[in-house]
Every structure is written in C-alpha cells, then in structure tokens.
N, C-alpha and C positions, 0 to 999 in steps of 0.2 A: 303100644300101637301095633295093630295088625296090618300087614302090608301084603298086597297081591299085585301081580302083573297079569293083565288080561290081554291076550292075543286075539285080535278081532279081524274077521273077514267081513267085508262090506259089499253091498250091491254096487256094481260098476257105476261110476259117476256120482256116487253119494258120499265119498270120503270127507269132503269139507264140511258138509252138513252134519254128518254123524259125529265127526271129531268135535265140532262146536257144541253139539248137544251133550256129549260126554264131558267136555271141559267145563260146562256150566253146572255139573253135579258137584255138590260140596265135598263129597268123598273122593272124587277123582282129582289127584294133585297134578298130573301131567297126562297129556295125550300126544303121542308121536305118530306121525305118518312115516311108514317104513317101507323098505323094499323086501322082497323075499316072499315067503309063503303067506304072510299076513299083510293086511292093509294098514292097520292101526295097532298101537300098543298103548294101553291105558294103565297108569299106576293108581291103585286104589288104596286108601289109608283109612282105617276105622279104629275106634277105640276098643271094641269088643268083637270077638270072633263071630258071634251071632249076627252082628250087623252085616257081615260080609254076605250072608245068605240073603239078606234083604236087598243089598246093593247089586250084586252080580246077577243072579237069576231073575230077580223081581223087577229090576230097573234097567240095567245095562242090556241084558238079553232081549228086552222088549222095545228097545229103541228102533224106530222105523229105519230100515236100511241095513241093519246088522243081520248077516246070514248065519254066522257061527262064532262062538267064542271058545277059547281054551284058557282056563285060569290056573296060574301058578302061584301057590301060596308061599310066601317067604318065611323061612325059618329064622333068619337073622339078616339085618341090614348093615352093610358096610358102606359108609358114605364119607367122603372127604368133607362135605358140608356139615354133617353132624359132628365130626371130629373137630373141625374148626370152631364150631359153636361151643363145644365143651371146653376146649382149651382157651377160648376167649372169655369165658365166664369170670367175672371179677376183674378183668383187665381195665375197664373204665374206672372202677373204684381205686385200683392201684395207681393209675395215672393221676387221678384227682388227689390222692394222698401225697404223691411225689410233688405235685405242683404246689400244694399247700405247705409242704415242708421247705420248698425252695424259697417261698415268700417270707419265712421266719428269719 
C-alpha cells in the first residue's frame, strides 16, 4: 500500500465542502480539519505508486476551492491499529478452539 499525506490550503469559507468532497474519494481514507499553515490534511492510500499521480494532481488538486497542496509520500507506516490487527490474527480461531476443548 502506498500512503501519502496531502497538506491543503482552501479558499476561505470552503473548508467543509472541500473536506466532504475529498472524503468521498475512495482513495482518501481520512480528512482532518487542522490549525496552522494548512486548512486540511488528507491521507491518501493507493495500491500502486502510479495511482498517486492520478489521485493527487489529477483529482485532488482540481477540487473546486483548493488553492494549493503539498504532498508528503510516506516511506513506512507505523500504526497502532495495524499492529493490533496483526497481533489479533487467529485470535478468534484460538478462542473457538479453546471453547470446543472445554466442552469435551
């Protein structure tokens, strides 16, 4: 999975509309309204690197109300959610096995 963080400046008063338009894109997993130098942060996830070129400059940059974007390509993702998923794999099977053994 290829991940990117897109920092976005939006025309004044258009943040909610732009955020919803971005959130409706299948490649955009989250959109955050933030403080600081940017108005929105979008997390983009695609399967292949070439898809990022289609999503960011061809679709995100063309959303009405977006003034400027800065894209940060991720080298590696560190996430508690991903680790929890990995460690929970097989946990249900193990629980079912234990329950079936207790019934014997």
